[in-house]
C-alpha positions as CSV (number, residue, x, y, z in Angstrom):
1,M,8.4,13.8,-3.9
2,A,9.9,10.5,-5.1
3,D,13.0,10.7,-2.9
4,D,11.1,10.9,0.4
5,P,12.5,8.1,2.6
6,S,9.2,7.5,4.4
7,K,7.4,6.9,1.1
8,Q,10.1,4.6,-0.1
9,D,9.9,2.6,3.1
10,A,6.1,2.3,2.7
11,T,6.5,1.1,-0.9
12,N,9.5,-1.2,-0.3
13,G,8.5,-2.5,3.1
14,P,7.0,-5.8,2.0
15,V,10.0,-6.5,-0.2
16,V,12.4,-5.6,2.7
17,Q,10.5,-8.0,5.0
18,R,10.5,-10.8,2.5
19,L,14.2,-10.4,1.8
20,V,15.0,-10.4,5.5
21,R,12.8,-13.5,6.1
22,E,14.1,-15.5,3.2
23,T,17.8,-14.7,3.6
24,S,18.3,-13.7,7.2
25,I,20.0,-10.4,6.4
26,T,19.2,-7.3,8.4
27,E,16.6,-4.8,7.4
28,E,19.3,-2.2,6.9
29,Q,21.2,-4.5,4.5
30,A,17.9,-5.2,2.6
31,R,17.2,-1.5,2.2
32,E,20.8,-0.9,1.0
33,L,20.5,-3.6,-1.6
34,I,17.2,-2.2,-2.9
35,A,18.7,1.2,-3.1
36,L,21.6,-0.2,-5.1
37,L,19.9,-2.8,-7.3
38,G,16.3,-1.7,-7.5
39,M,13.4,-4.1,-7.2
40,N,14.8,-7.0,-9.3
41,W,14.0,-9.9,-7.0
42,S,16.5,-12.4,-8.4
43,S,19.3,-9.9,-8.1
44,L,18.3,-8.9,-4.6
45,L,18.1,-12.6,-3.6
46,R,21.5,-13.4,-5.1
47,E,23.2,-10.5,-3.4
48,A,21.5,-11.1,0.0
49,R,22.6,-14.7,0.0
50,Q,26.1,-13.6,-0.7
51,L,26.0,-11.1,2.2
52,N,24.6,-13.9,4.5
53,R,27.5,-16.2,3.5
54,K,30.1,-13.5,4.5
55,R,28.7,-13.2,8.0
């Protein structure tokens, strides 16, 4: 089942952690961005930096 959240967390975990580490957003924000944008790293990084500026 592709929509199983536990499988998605296992797959996306390293990307979530890297995004959190490099941009200082929360894990929840990182997961939301991945859900919205997919795994395009440059888009994730751009949007995460925007979120961080708003805080």
